[in-house]
Every structure is written in C-alpha cells, then in structure tokens.
VMD Tcl script that builds the backbone (N, CA, C; Angstrom):
set m [mol new atoms 558]
animate dup $m
set s [atomselect $m all]
$s set {name element resname resid chain x y z} {
  {N N MET 1 A 19.126 284.928 58.489}
  {CA C MET 1 A 18.696 285.121 57.124}
  {C C MET 1 A 17.183 285.290 57.059}
  {N N PRO 2 A 16.710 286.214 56.231}
  {CA C PRO 2 A 15.288 286.409 56.098}
  {C C PRO 2 A 14.636 285.316 55.269}
  {N N PHE 3 A 13.303 285.199 55.397}
  {CA C PHE 3 A 12.582 284.245 54.577}
  {C C PHE 3 A 11.198 284.797 54.301}
  {N N ALA 4 A 10.519 284.234 53.320}
  {CA C ALA 4 A 9.196 284.715 52.946}
  {C C ALA 4 A 8.153 284.135 53.883}
  {N N VAL 5 A 7.215 284.973 54.328}
  {CA C VAL 5 A 6.176 284.490 55.227}
  {C C VAL 5 A 4.789 284.510 54.617}
  {N N GLY 6 A 4.638 285.007 53.427}
  {CA C GLY 6 A 3.312 285.054 52.828}
  {C C GLY 6 A 2.522 286.246 53.319}
  {N N CYS 7 A 1.312 286.360 52.841}
  {CA C CYS 7 A 0.495 287.530 53.143}
  {C C CYS 7 A 0.010 287.505 54.581}
  {N N GLY 8 A -0.264 288.683 55.089}
  {CA C GLY 8 A -0.769 288.815 56.447}
  {C C GLY 8 A -0.567 290.223 56.930}
  {N N LYS 9 A -1.018 290.495 58.130}
  {CA C LYS 9 A -0.880 291.832 58.696}
  {C C LYS 9 A 0.568 292.094 59.065}
  {N N ARG 10 A 1.055 293.219 58.647}
  {CA C ARG 10 A 2.413 293.624 58.962}
  {C C ARG 10 A 2.403 294.254 60.344}
  {N N PRO 11 A 3.320 293.854 61.250}
  {CA C PRO 11 A 3.289 294.373 62.603}
  {C C PRO 11 A 3.362 295.893 62.675}
  {N N SER 12 A 4.026 296.547 61.755}
  {CA C SER 12 A 4.198 297.989 61.861}
  {C C SER 12 A 3.073 298.771 61.198}
  {N N GLN 13 A 1.946 298.123 60.896}
  {CA C GLN 13 A 0.859 298.846 60.266}
  {C C GLN 13 A 0.243 299.887 61.190}
  {N N GLY 14 A 0.553 299.824 62.464}
  {CA C GLY 14 A 0.060 300.821 63.399}
  {C C GLY 14 A 0.950 302.056 63.414}
  {N N GLN 15 A 0.729 302.907 64.374}
  {CA C GLN 15 A 1.509 304.128 64.519}
  {C C GLN 15 A 2.900 303.813 65.060}
  {N N VAL 16 A 3.857 304.682 64.710}
  {CA C VAL 16 A 5.181 304.606 65.319}
  {C C VAL 16 A 5.010 305.008 66.780}
  {N N ALA 17 A 5.557 304.229 67.688}
  {CA C ALA 17 A 5.425 304.512 69.117}
  {C C ALA 17 A 6.679 305.210 69.637}
  {N N ASN 18 A 6.489 306.289 70.349}
  {CA C ASN 18 A 7.610 306.952 70.999}
  {C C ASN 18 A 7.877 306.243 72.317}
  {N N VAL 19 A 9.092 305.723 72.461}
  {CA C VAL 19 A 9.458 304.894 73.594}
  {C C VAL 19 A 10.638 305.546 74.312}
  {N N PRO 20 A 10.477 305.935 75.589}
  {CA C PRO 20 A 11.560 306.628 76.294}
  {C C PRO 20 A 12.905 305.897 76.239}
  {N N ILE 21 A 12.890 304.569 76.308}
  {CA C ILE 21 A 14.145 303.807 76.320}
  {C C ILE 21 A 14.939 303.973 75.006}
  {N N LEU 22 A 14.237 304.375 73.925}
  {CA C LEU 22 A 14.902 304.527 72.621}
  {C C LEU 22 A 15.271 305.972 72.281}
  {N N VAL 23 A 14.994 306.913 73.147}
  {CA C VAL 23 A 15.267 308.332 72.858}
  {C C VAL 23 A 16.709 308.573 72.412}
  {N N PRO 24 A 17.732 308.007 73.055}
  {CA C PRO 24 A 19.117 308.304 72.630}
  {C C PRO 24 A 19.465 307.834 71.213}
  {N N TYR 25 A 18.645 306.957 70.644}
  {CA C TYR 25 A 18.975 306.341 69.363}
  {C C TYR 25 A 18.232 306.958 68.179}
  {N N GLN 26 A 17.398 307.935 68.441}
  {CA C GLN 26 A 16.587 308.544 67.391}
  {C C GLN 26 A 17.463 309.301 66.396}
  {N N GLY 27 A 17.075 309.286 65.137}
  {CA C GLY 27 A 17.771 310.060 64.121}
  {C C GLY 27 A 18.276 309.209 62.977}
  {N N ASN 28 A 19.099 309.840 62.158}
  {CA C ASN 28 A 19.657 309.204 60.959}
  {C C ASN 28 A 21.084 308.760 61.241}
  {N N TRP 29 A 21.366 307.516 60.927}
  {CA C TRP 29 A 22.659 306.901 61.202}
  {C C TRP 29 A 23.230 306.297 59.925}
  {N N HIS 30 A 24.518 306.541 59.692}
  {CA C HIS 30 A 25.208 306.016 58.506}
  {C C HIS 30 A 26.239 304.977 58.945}
  {N N VAL 31 A 26.228 303.818 58.296}
  {CA C VAL 31 A 27.177 302.773 58.657}
  {C C VAL 31 A 28.593 303.287 58.407}
  {N N ASP 32 A 29.484 303.028 59.338}
  {CA C ASP 32 A 30.891 303.404 59.215}
  {C C ASP 32 A 31.678 302.116 58.971}
  {N N GLU 33 A 31.991 301.881 57.708}
  {CA C GLU 33 A 32.636 300.622 57.328}
  {C C GLU 33 A 33.997 300.459 57.993}
  {N N LYS 34 A 34.794 301.525 58.031}
  {CA C LYS 34 A 36.137 301.418 58.627}
  {C C LYS 34 A 36.070 301.074 60.109}
  {N N LYS 35 A 35.206 301.749 60.853}
  {CA C LYS 35 A 35.089 301.462 62.287}
  {C C LYS 35 A 34.538 300.057 62.511}
  {N N THR 36 A 33.573 299.653 61.701}
  {CA C THR 36 A 32.978 298.321 61.856}
  {C C THR 36 A 34.014 297.233 61.584}
  {N N ILE 37 A 34.762 297.385 60.512}
  {CA C ILE 37 A 35.784 296.383 60.196}
  {C C ILE 37 A 36.869 296.350 61.270}
  {N N ALA 38 A 37.265 297.515 61.767}
  {CA C ALA 38 A 38.255 297.556 62.851}
  {C C ALA 38 A 37.722 296.826 64.085}
  {N N LEU 39 A 36.433 297.000 64.385}
  {CA C LEU 39 A 35.831 296.294 65.511}
  {C C LEU 39 A 35.868 294.793 65.282}
  {N N TRP 40 A 35.452 294.355 64.093}
  {CA C TRP 40 A 35.458 292.924 63.800}
  {C C TRP 40 A 36.854 292.324 63.935}
  {N N LEU 41 A 37.864 293.043 63.454}
  {CA C LEU 41 A 39.237 292.556 63.600}
  {C C LEU 41 A 39.623 292.450 65.072}
  {N N SER 42 A 39.223 293.439 65.883}
  {CA C SER 42 A 39.546 293.417 67.314}
  {C C SER 42 A 38.814 292.301 68.046}
  {N N GLN 43 A 37.715 291.820 67.470}
  {CA C GLN 43 A 36.941 290.732 68.074}
  {C C GLN 43 A 37.403 289.355 67.594}
  {N N GLY 44 A 38.456 289.321 66.787}
  {CA C GLY 44 A 39.022 288.044 66.384}
  {C C GLY 44 A 38.692 287.572 64.986}
  {N N GLU 45 A 37.885 288.327 64.237}
  {CA C GLU 45 A 37.634 287.954 62.848}
  {C C GLU 45 A 38.931 288.145 62.058}
  {N N SER 46 A 39.217 287.251 61.152}
  {CA C SER 46 A 40.419 287.387 60.338}
  {C C SER 46 A 40.140 288.325 59.164}
  {N N GLN 47 A 41.194 288.922 58.659}
  {CA C GLN 47 A 41.036 289.792 57.488}
  {C C GLN 47 A 40.494 288.988 56.308}
  {N N ALA 48 A 40.894 287.727 56.200}
  {CA C ALA 48 A 40.400 286.876 55.109}
  {C C ALA 48 A 38.893 286.658 55.227}
  {N N GLU 49 A 38.377 286.409 56.457}
  {CA C GLU 49 A 36.939 286.233 56.653}
  {C C GLU 49 A 36.184 287.513 56.302}
  {N N ILE 50 A 36.724 288.630 56.718}
  {CA C ILE 50 A 36.094 289.915 56.429}
  {C C ILE 50 A 36.104 290.177 54.928}
  {N N ASN 51 A 37.226 289.898 54.282}
  {CA C ASN 51 A 37.307 290.095 52.832}
  {C C ASN 51 A 36.300 289.217 52.093}
  {N N ASP 52 A 36.110 287.975 52.553}
  {CA C ASP 52 A 35.121 287.088 51.943}
  {C C ASP 52 A 33.717 287.659 52.102}
  {N N HIS 53 A 33.424 288.160 53.293}
  {CA C HIS 53 A 32.103 288.762 53.551}
  {C C HIS 53 A 31.896 289.987 52.654}
  {N N LEU 54 A 32.891 290.849 52.586}
  {CA C LEU 54 A 32.788 292.047 51.748}
  {C C LEU 54 A 32.624 291.682 50.275}
  {N N ALA 55 A 33.356 290.675 49.817}
  {CA C ALA 55 A 33.249 290.258 48.415}
  {C C ALA 55 A 31.845 289.753 48.112}
  {N N MET 56 A 31.266 288.998 49.046}
  {CA C MET 56 A 29.921 288.458 48.843}
  {C C MET 56 A 28.890 289.592 48.743}
  {N N ILE 57 A 28.950 290.569 49.645}
  {CA C ILE 57 A 27.942 291.635 49.595}
  {C C ILE 57 A 28.193 292.590 48.438}
  {N N ARG 58 A 29.444 292.830 48.099}
  {CA C ARG 58 A 29.743 293.721 46.967}
  {C C ARG 58 A 29.267 293.097 45.645}
  {N N LYS 59 A 29.390 291.768 45.557}
  {CA C LYS 59 A 28.922 291.062 44.356}
  {C C LYS 59 A 27.421 291.275 44.158}
  {N N GLN 60 A 26.694 291.444 45.259}
  {CA C GLN 60 A 25.250 291.692 45.208}
  {C C GLN 60 A 24.933 293.188 45.097}
  {N N GLY 61 A 25.970 294.016 45.056}
  {CA C GLY 61 A 25.769 295.454 44.958}
  {C C GLY 61 A 25.322 296.105 46.251}
  {N N LEU 62 A 25.634 295.476 47.377}
  {CA C LEU 62 A 25.167 295.959 48.673}
  {C C LEU 62 A 26.282 296.646 49.464}
  {N N PRO 63 A 25.902 297.581 50.330}
  {CA C PRO 63 A 26.867 298.148 51.266}
  {C C PRO 63 A 27.066 297.179 52.436}
  {N N LEU 64 A 27.999 297.494 53.310}
  {CA C LEU 64 A 28.230 296.657 54.492}
  {C C LEU 64 A 26.934 296.487 55.282}
  {N N HIS 65 A 26.191 297.544 55.469}
  {CA C HIS 65 A 24.853 297.534 56.080}
  {C C HIS 65 A 24.141 298.777 55.566}
  {N N LEU 66 A 22.850 298.700 55.409}
  {CA C LEU 66 A 22.092 299.882 55.017}
  {C C LEU 66 A 22.082 300.878 56.166}
  {N N ASP 67 A 21.957 302.169 55.839}
  {CA C ASP 67 A 21.818 303.188 56.862}
  {C C ASP 67 A 20.526 302.937 57.635}
  {N N LEU 68 A 20.434 303.531 58.809}
  {CA C LEU 68 A 19.246 303.392 59.646}
  {C C LEU 68 A 18.682 304.773 59.959}
  {N N HIS 69 A 17.384 304.904 59.837}
  {CA C HIS 69 A 16.675 306.124 60.223}
  {C C HIS 69 A 15.716 305.701 61.332}
  {N N ILE 70 A 16.090 305.998 62.577}
  {CA C ILE 70 A 15.318 305.525 63.721}
  {C C ILE 70 A 14.344 306.609 64.175}
  {N N GLN 71 A 13.066 306.228 64.193}
  {CA C GLN 71 A 12.008 307.097 64.689}
  {C C GLN 71 A 11.115 306.251 65.570}
  {N N GLY 72 A 11.011 306.626 66.831}
  {CA C GLY 72 A 10.220 305.832 67.763}
  {C C GLY 72 A 10.772 304.435 67.878}
  {N N ASN 73 A 9.907 303.437 67.691}
  {CA C ASN 73 A 10.312 302.036 67.797}
  {C C ASN 73 A 10.590 301.388 66.437}
  {N N VAL 74 A 10.814 302.218 65.404}
  {CA C VAL 74 A 11.056 301.701 64.058}
  {C C VAL 74 A 12.373 302.245 63.520}
  {N N ALA 75 A 13.177 301.360 62.952}
  {CA C ALA 75 A 14.388 301.760 62.233}
  {C C ALA 75 A 14.169 301.425 60.764}
  {N N VAL 76 A 14.137 302.443 59.929}
  {CA C VAL 76 A 13.916 302.261 58.491}
  {C C VAL 76 A 15.266 302.149 57.802}
  {N N GLU 77 A 15.352 301.215 56.861}
  {CA C GLU 77 A 16.541 301.017 56.036}
  {C C GLU 77 A 16.218 301.457 54.612}
  {N N PRO 78 A 16.725 302.603 54.180}
  {CA C PRO 78 A 16.440 303.029 52.812}
  {C C PRO 78 A 17.333 302.295 51.809}
  {N N TRP 79 A 16.719 301.435 51.003}
  {CA C TRP 79 A 17.484 300.713 49.976}
  {C C TRP 79 A 17.889 301.648 48.846}
  {N N GLY 80 A 17.145 302.726 48.637}
  {CA C GLY 80 A 17.470 303.679 47.585}
  {C C GLY 80 A 17.511 303.015 46.216}
  {N N ALA 81 A 18.509 303.386 45.423}
  {CA C ALA 81 A 18.623 302.890 44.052}
  {C C ALA 81 A 18.903 301.387 43.992}
  {N N ILE 82 A 19.426 300.813 45.079}
  {CA C ILE 82 A 19.731 299.379 45.084}
  {C C ILE 82 A 18.475 298.570 44.780}
  {N N ARG 83 A 17.350 298.978 45.376}
  {CA C ARG 83 A 16.078 298.273 45.165}
  {C C ARG 83 A 14.967 299.253 44.798}
  {N N HIS 84 A 15.292 300.219 44.004}
  {CA C HIS 84 A 14.296 301.137 43.436}
  {C C HIS 84 A 13.431 301.819 44.494}
  {N N GLY 85 A 14.053 302.335 45.527}
  {CA C GLY 85 A 13.340 303.109 46.533}
  {C C GLY 85 A 12.624 302.327 47.612}
  {N N VAL 86 A 12.724 301.019 47.602}
  {CA C VAL 86 A 12.093 300.197 48.631}
  {C C VAL 86 A 12.771 300.488 49.975}
  {N N GLU 87 A 12.002 300.407 51.046}
  {CA C GLU 87 A 12.557 300.579 52.382}
  {C C GLU 87 A 12.359 299.308 53.189}
  {N N GLY 88 A 13.393 298.918 53.907}
  {CA C GLY 88 A 13.282 297.837 54.876}
  {C C GLY 88 A 13.012 298.453 56.241}
  {N N GLU 89 A 12.777 297.611 57.242}
  {CA C GLU 89 A 12.566 298.148 58.576}
  {C C GLU 89 A 12.877 297.104 59.638}
  {N N TYR 90 A 13.260 297.624 60.799}
  {CA C TYR 90 A 13.301 296.862 62.039}
  {C C TYR 90 A 12.200 297.445 62.912}
  {N N LEU 91 A 11.273 296.632 63.351}
  {CA C LEU 91 A 10.234 297.054 64.278}
  {C C LEU 91 A 10.617 296.479 65.647}
  {N N PHE 92 A 11.090 297.347 66.541}
  {CA C PHE 92 A 11.624 296.907 67.831}
  {C C PHE 92 A 10.500 296.572 68.818}
  {N N PHE 93 A 10.722 295.507 69.618}
  {CA C PHE 93 A 9.787 295.142 70.681}
  {C C PHE 93 A 10.530 294.356 71.751}
  {N N ALA 94 A 9.862 294.093 72.856}
  {CA C ALA 94 A 10.440 293.377 73.998}
  {C C ALA 94 A 11.762 294.023 74.444}
  {N N LEU 95 A 11.793 295.335 74.437}
  {CA C LEU 95 A 13.002 296.088 74.780}
  {C C LEU 95 A 13.149 296.245 76.286}
  {N N HIS 96 A 14.393 296.193 76.740}
  {CA C HIS 96 A 14.700 296.433 78.150}
  {C C HIS 96 A 16.113 296.996 78.254}
  {N N ALA 97 A 16.349 297.747 79.325}
  {CA C ALA 97 A 17.688 298.284 79.572}
  {C C ALA 97 A 18.626 297.129 79.883}
  {N N GLU 98 A 19.829 297.229 79.357}
  {CA C GLU 98 A 20.841 296.218 79.635}
  {C C GLU 98 A 22.195 296.902 79.614}
  {N N GLY 99 A 22.837 297.004 80.779}
  {CA C GLY 99 A 24.097 297.733 80.864}
  {C C GLY 99 A 23.883 299.165 80.413}
  {N N PRO 100 A 24.802 299.680 79.608}
  {CA C PRO 100 A 24.646 301.060 79.141}
  {C C PRO 100 A 23.758 301.194 77.905}
  {N N GLY 101 A 23.092 300.127 77.503}
  {CA C GLY 101 A 22.294 300.173 76.279}
  {C C GLY 101 A 20.936 299.526 76.421}
  {N N VAL 102 A 20.426 299.038 75.300}
  {CA C VAL 102 A 19.103 298.432 75.208}
  {C C VAL 102 A 19.247 297.081 74.503}
  {N N CYS 103 A 18.505 296.096 74.985}
  {CA C CYS 103 A 18.449 294.787 74.335}
  {C C CYS 103 A 16.982 294.479 74.073}
  {N N GLY 104 A 16.711 293.689 73.061}
  {CA C GLY 104 A 15.347 293.299 72.759}
  {C C GLY 104 A 15.287 292.489 71.486}
  {N N LYS 105 A 14.157 292.586 70.815}
  {CA C LYS 105 A 13.930 291.855 69.575}
  {C C LYS 105 A 13.418 292.831 68.525}
  {N N ALA 106 A 13.367 292.354 67.292}
  {CA C ALA 106 A 12.813 293.173 66.211}
  {C C ALA 106 A 12.208 292.263 65.160}
  {N N TRP 107 A 11.152 292.757 64.524}
  {CA C TRP 107 A 10.692 292.141 63.291}
  {C C TRP 107 A 11.427 292.881 62.197}
  {N N HIS 108 A 12.166 292.173 61.372}
  {CA C HIS 108 A 12.954 292.797 60.309}
  {C C HIS 108 A 12.323 292.442 58.966}
  {N N HIS 109 A 11.870 293.457 58.255}
  {CA C HIS 109 A 11.273 293.283 56.928}
  {C C HIS 109 A 12.224 293.851 55.885}
  {N N GLU 110 A 12.473 293.121 54.815}
  {CA C GLU 110 A 13.272 293.671 53.719}
  {C C GLU 110 A 12.499 294.717 52.938}
  {N N ASN 111 A 11.162 294.603 52.914}
  {CA C ASN 111 A 10.321 295.577 52.226}
  {C C ASN 111 A 9.150 295.891 53.144}
  {N N ARG 112 A 9.189 297.051 53.782}
  {CA C ARG 112 A 8.171 297.382 54.785}
  {C C ARG 112 A 6.792 297.619 54.180}
  {N N ALA 113 A 6.707 297.830 52.879}
  {CA C ALA 113 A 5.415 298.058 52.231}
  {C C ALA 113 A 4.748 296.766 51.780}
  {N N ASP 114 A 5.440 295.641 51.902}
  {CA C ASP 114 A 4.922 294.367 51.415}
  {C C ASP 114 A 4.891 293.355 52.558}
  {N N PRO 115 A 3.723 293.125 53.166}
  {CA C PRO 115 A 3.660 292.210 54.298}
  {C C PRO 115 A 4.000 290.768 53.939}
  {N N GLY 116 A 4.025 290.433 52.659}
  {CA C GLY 116 A 4.375 289.077 52.253}
  {C C GLY 116 A 5.849 288.927 51.925}
  {N N ASN 117 A 6.622 289.967 52.186}
  {CA C ASN 117 A 8.032 289.953 51.850}
  {C C ASN 117 A 8.836 289.256 52.938}
  {N N HIS 118 A 10.135 289.196 52.749}
  {CA C HIS 118 A 11.047 288.524 53.674}
  {C C HIS 118 A 10.981 289.154 55.061}
  {N N ILE 119 A 10.933 288.291 56.073}
  {CA C ILE 119 A 10.864 288.744 57.453}
  {C C ILE 119 A 11.742 287.835 58.308}
  {N N SER 120 A 12.365 288.430 59.309}
  {CA C SER 120 A 13.115 287.657 60.295}
  {C C SER 120 A 12.880 288.300 61.653}
  {N N LYS 121 A 13.283 287.621 62.709}
  {CA C LYS 121 A 13.093 288.125 64.068}
  {C C LYS 121 A 14.412 288.036 64.833}
  {N N PRO 122 A 15.305 289.014 64.625}
  {CA C PRO 122 A 16.577 288.974 65.342}
  {C C PRO 122 A 16.458 289.525 66.764}
  {N N TYR 123 A 17.372 289.109 67.603}
  {CA C TYR 123 A 17.628 289.812 68.852}
  {C C TYR 123 A 18.507 290.995 68.477}
  {N N ILE 124 A 18.306 292.121 69.136}
  {CA C ILE 124 A 19.088 293.317 68.809}
  {C C ILE 124 A 19.623 293.948 70.094}
  {N N ARG 125 A 20.721 294.665 69.938}
  {CA C ARG 125 A 21.268 295.497 71.013}
  {C C ARG 125 A 21.652 296.837 70.413}
  {N N LEU 126 A 21.347 297.883 71.138}
  {CA C LEU 126 A 21.709 299.239 70.741}
  {C C LEU 126 A 22.502 299.868 71.881}
  {N N GLN 127 A 23.542 300.589 71.504}
  {CA C GLN 127 A 24.339 301.288 72.507}
  {C C GLN 127 A 25.001 302.488 71.843}
  {N N ILE 128 A 25.125 303.575 72.563}
  {CA C ILE 128 A 25.868 304.737 72.076}
  {C C ILE 128 A 27.236 304.699 72.735}
  {N N LYS 129 A 28.289 304.701 71.916}
  {CA C LYS 129 A 29.674 304.743 72.404}
  {C C LYS 129 A 30.394 305.851 71.664}
  {N N ASP 130 A 30.923 306.790 72.402}
  {CA C ASP 130 A 31.650 307.924 71.810}
  {C C ASP 130 A 30.844 308.592 70.697}
  {N N GLY 131 A 29.545 308.714 70.891}
  {CA C GLY 131 A 28.682 309.374 69.920}
  {C C GLY 131 A 28.240 308.509 68.755}
  {N N ASP 132 A 28.756 307.293 68.667}
  {CA C ASP 132 A 28.392 306.371 67.585}
  {C C ASP 132 A 27.337 305.384 68.074}
  {N N LEU 133 A 26.497 304.921 67.147}
  {CA C LEU 133 A 25.524 303.875 67.438}
  {C C LEU 133 A 26.171 302.526 67.165}
  {N N TRP 134 A 26.193 301.678 68.173}
  {CA C TRP 134 A 26.624 300.301 68.006}
  {C C TRP 134 A 25.353 299.472 67.919}
  {N N PHE 135 A 25.114 298.887 66.753}
  {CA C PHE 135 A 23.914 298.107 66.473}
  {C C PHE 135 A 24.336 296.654 66.308}
  {N N SER 136 A 23.863 295.808 67.200}
  {CA C SER 136 A 24.221 294.379 67.163}
  {C C SER 136 A 22.964 293.556 66.948}
  {N N ASP 137 A 23.119 292.474 66.188}
  {CA C ASP 137 A 21.992 291.557 66.057}
  {C C ASP 137 A 22.482 290.126 65.942}
  {N N ARG 138 A 21.593 289.225 66.255}
  {CA C ARG 138 A 21.807 287.796 66.033}
  {C C ARG 138 A 20.489 287.218 65.570}
  {N N ASP 139 A 20.571 286.292 64.652}
  {CA C ASP 139 A 19.389 285.855 63.924}
  {C C ASP 139 A 19.402 284.346 63.757}
  {N N LYS 140 A 18.299 283.817 63.273}
  {CA C LYS 140 A 18.248 282.416 62.854}
  {C C LYS 140 A 17.357 282.342 61.631}
  {N N GLU 141 A 17.517 281.279 60.877}
  {CA C GLU 141 A 16.808 281.170 59.607}
  {C C GLU 141 A 15.341 280.820 59.761}
  {N N ASP 142 A 14.972 280.027 60.731}
  {CA C ASP 142 A 13.594 279.548 60.841}
  {C C ASP 142 A 12.777 280.460 61.746}
  {N N VAL 143 A 11.892 281.239 61.149}
  {CA C VAL 143 A 10.966 282.078 61.896}
  {C C VAL 143 A 9.560 281.607 61.571}
  {N N ASP 144 A 8.780 281.388 62.596}
  {CA C ASP 144 A 7.413 280.915 62.435}
  {C C ASP 144 A 6.498 282.104 62.138}
  {N N PRO 145 A 5.877 282.146 60.957}
  {CA C PRO 145 A 5.010 283.281 60.623}
  {C C PRO 145 A 3.758 283.378 61.489}
  {N N THR 146 A 3.457 282.339 62.265}
  {CA C THR 146 A 2.326 282.411 63.190}
  {C C THR 146 A 2.794 282.695 64.615}
  {N N ASP 147 A 4.032 283.100 64.769}
  {CA C ASP 147 A 4.618 283.406 66.070}
  {C C ASP 147 A 3.727 284.402 66.819}
  {N N PRO 148 A 3.266 284.058 68.023}
  {CA C PRO 148 A 2.382 284.966 68.755}
  {C C PRO 148 A 3.045 286.300 69.108}
  {N N GLU 149 A 4.373 286.341 69.118}
  {CA C GLU 149 A 5.045 287.613 69.397}
  {C C GLU 149 A 4.784 288.642 68.304}
  {N N LEU 150 A 4.357 288.175 67.153}
  {CA C LEU 150 A 4.079 289.070 66.045}
  {C C LEU 150 A 3.088 290.164 66.444}
  {N N ILE 151 A 2.122 289.825 67.275}
  {CA C ILE 151 A 1.129 290.838 67.656}
  {C C ILE 151 A 0.927 290.964 69.161}
  {N N ASN 152 A 1.505 290.073 69.953}
  {CA C ASN 152 A 1.188 290.034 71.385}
  {C C ASN 152 A 2.261 290.551 72.326}
  {N N THR 153 A 3.410 290.951 71.847}
  {CA C THR 153 A 4.473 291.368 72.750}
  {C C THR 153 A 4.567 292.891 72.778}
  {N N PRO 154 A 4.577 293.473 73.971}
  {CA C PRO 154 A 4.681 294.929 74.057}
  {C C PRO 154 A 6.064 295.429 73.625}
  {N N ILE 155 A 6.137 296.716 73.371}
  {CA C ILE 155 A 7.402 297.313 72.924}
  {C C ILE 155 A 8.461 297.190 74.002}
  {N N THR 156 A 8.093 297.431 75.246}
  {CA C THR 156 A 9.049 297.224 76.336}
  {C C THR 156 A 8.587 296.035 77.155}
  {N N ALA 157 A 9.512 295.121 77.427}
  {CA C ALA 157 A 9.187 293.914 78.190}
  {C C ALA 157 A 10.476 293.251 78.636}
  {N N GLY 158 A 10.395 292.521 79.728}
  {CA C GLY 158 A 11.551 291.781 80.206}
  {C C GLY 158 A 12.534 292.667 80.949}
  {N N SER 159 A 13.691 292.091 81.223}
  {CA C SER 159 A 14.744 292.799 81.951}
  {C C SER 159 A 16.071 292.134 81.649}
  {N N ALA 160 A 17.138 292.776 82.040}
  {CA C ALA 160 A 18.466 292.174 81.854}
  {C C ALA 160 A 18.548 290.835 82.595}
  {N N ALA 161 A 17.898 290.738 83.744}
  {CA C ALA 161 A 17.940 289.504 84.539}
  {C C ALA 161 A 17.241 288.341 83.856}
  {N N THR 162 A 16.218 288.620 83.046}
  {CA C THR 162 A 15.473 287.537 82.390}
  {C C THR 162 A 15.839 287.369 80.910}
  {N N CYS 163 A 16.744 288.187 80.425}
  {CA C CYS 163 A 17.115 288.157 79.004}
  {C C CYS 163 A 17.858 286.864 78.655}
  {N N ILE 164 A 17.481 286.251 77.534}
  {CA C ILE 164 A 18.135 285.014 77.091}
  {C C ILE 164 A 18.970 285.219 75.824}
  {N N ALA 165 A 19.161 286.474 75.401}
  {CA C ALA 165 A 19.832 286.759 74.126}
  {C C ALA 165 A 21.229 286.149 74.028}
  {N N ASP 166 A 21.923 286.001 75.154}
  {CA C ASP 166 A 23.264 285.403 75.125}
  {C C ASP 166 A 23.247 283.901 75.374}
  {N N LYS 167 A 22.072 283.326 75.571}
  {CA C LYS 167 A 21.954 281.905 75.918}
  {C C LYS 167 A 21.200 281.119 74.861}
  {N N LEU 168 A 21.128 281.628 73.650}
  {CA C LEU 168 A 20.351 280.982 72.594}
  {C C LEU 168 A 21.073 279.764 72.034}
  {N N PRO 169 A 20.323 278.809 71.484}
  {CA C PRO 169 A 20.945 277.603 70.926}
  {C C PRO 169 A 21.777 277.894 69.677}
  {N N GLN 170 A 22.486 276.873 69.221}
  {CA C GLN 170 A 23.430 276.976 68.111}
  {C C GLN 170 A 22.849 277.494 66.808}
  {N N GLU 171 A 21.539 277.294 66.569}
  {CA C GLU 171 A 20.999 277.720 65.273}
  {C C GLU 171 A 20.962 279.242 65.126}
  {N N TRP 172 A 21.165 279.957 66.207}
  {CA C TRP 172 A 21.242 281.416 66.148}
  {C C TRP 172 A 22.658 281.833 65.764}
  {N N THR 173 A 22.761 282.859 64.959}
  {CA C THR 173 A 24.078 283.372 64.583}
  {C C THR 173 A 24.731 284.025 65.797}
  {N N PRO 174 A 26.051 284.155 65.777}
  {CA C PRO 174 A 26.694 284.935 66.844}
  {C C PRO 174 A 26.303 286.415 66.686}
  {N N TRP 175 A 26.521 287.191 67.744}
  {CA C TRP 175 A 26.274 288.629 67.651}
  {C C TRP 175 A 27.150 289.227 66.561}
  {N N LEU 176 A 26.578 290.093 65.758}
  {CA C LEU 176 A 27.317 290.823 64.733}
  {C C LEU 176 A 27.029 292.302 64.961}
  {N N THR 177 A 28.079 293.074 65.184}
  {CA C THR 177 A 27.928 294.487 65.520}
  {C C THR 177 A 28.388 295.360 64.369}
  {N N TYR 178 A 27.585 296.366 64.077}
  {CA C TYR 178 A 27.904 297.391 63.087}
  {C C TYR 178 A 27.968 298.722 63.815}
  {N N ILE 179 A 28.886 299.572 63.392}
  {CA C ILE 179 A 29.007 300.899 63.991}
  {C C ILE 179 A 28.490 301.932 62.998}
  {N N PHE 180 A 27.610 302.804 63.497}
  {CA C PHE 180 A 27.005 303.856 62.685}
  {C C PHE 180 A 27.385 305.217 63.267}
  {N N THR 181 A 27.582 306.182 62.405}
  {CA C THR 181 A 27.829 307.566 62.841}
  {C C THR 181 A 26.560 308.369 62.587}
  {N N ALA 182 A 26.363 309.371 63.440}
  {CA C ALA 182 A 25.173 310.216 63.302}
  {C C ALA 182 A 25.286 311.085 62.066}
  {N N ASP 183 A 24.150 311.312 61.423}
  {CA C ASP 183 A 24.084 312.227 60.290}
  {C C ASP 183 A 24.432 313.624 60.810}
  {N N PRO 184 A 25.451 314.262 60.243}
  {CA C PRO 184 A 25.853 315.581 60.753}
  {C C PRO 184 A 24.788 316.649 60.549}
  {N N LYS 185 A 23.788 316.397 59.719}
  {CA C LYS 185 A 22.730 317.379 59.450}
  {C C LYS 185 A 21.646 317.384 60.514}
  {N N GLN 186 A 21.682 316.430 61.460}
  {CA C GLN 186 A 20.596 316.397 62.457}
  {C C GLN 186 A 20.943 317.173 63.696}
}
mol reanalyze $m
mol bondsrecalc $m
mol representation Tube
mol addrep $m
C-alpha cells in the first residue's frame, strides 16, 4: 500500500534512461482482466476472494490495474478521467536478469507530478510470455522516505544469485501478477 512521504526530490526528475535489459518491455500495455483472473484462479485464489477484490476496486471506480506505458526505466500509469489526467509511475531500479525475465525494485508514485504524493517501493518482476507482459509485484506498507536507495541505487544492480525478492519477511505482500497485452497500434 502506498503512503504519503511529504515534499522532496522525486527520483524520476532526471531523464528517462534507456536500459538494454528493459528493451523487450517497451511500449503501451493494457491490462487483460480475463487472463489475469484466470491466472489467479490457477494459482489457487478462490473465485470468492477474486470477487471481493474486484468489488473493492470497482467501488472505488478503478480498473483491475491501470495500463502501463513503458519507456526506458519508467512505466507510466495514465489515470485518465479517474483522477483528472494525473499519471502514476513506476521508476525501475536495481534490475537484474532472472530466468527468462527481469527482477528488481521500483519507486511507485500515484502522482508522478507531485513529489509529496503517495509512494511505495515494491519488488517487481517483468516477463514476456506468449507476447503478453506478465507484471508482478510485492509490496509493504512501511517505506522510509529517507531510504538511501531513493537516490543511490543504480538502474541495474545485483543478480539472480543475490536477489532476496522471494525471501522477504511476512510484512511484504505475496507476489501479485497482472497480465497485460500489447497495444495493437504499436
């Protein structure tokens, strides 16, 4: 869950960085609700749990997940009419190859134009399967706004051998995967 961090420098105030490890993921991606729900069911989620989740987000007027527009090391989430044109973002860092995909971290802002807005730091995984983007994240509620990773961690860092994303303590959420399809116009 995101939380407010107060004013300060937003990590993405610099240029978008072109990162070779992220080349396969560039472009516009639309969440595929049917494929995502089918995946969740195959992973053991009950239809009742999924229905509860859908009811909660629909009550807030939200889609299952916002679309993603990935350019370089940034994935923009266009809120559109839901939040009057505001854009969220994932700013990827500490990325490394892992299996057929990429694992790392991201600074997630609900409003990329407001450095005092809600921010979280999830672990993320990206993978292309059958032409679809599989976007997974796991998060925790307590993020330290003075976290040195905010400005000191390079975009690519670490390795599959040193990755701790699957070994995090209980306060981290389990991995949650969403499936996105490529925009046919790209």
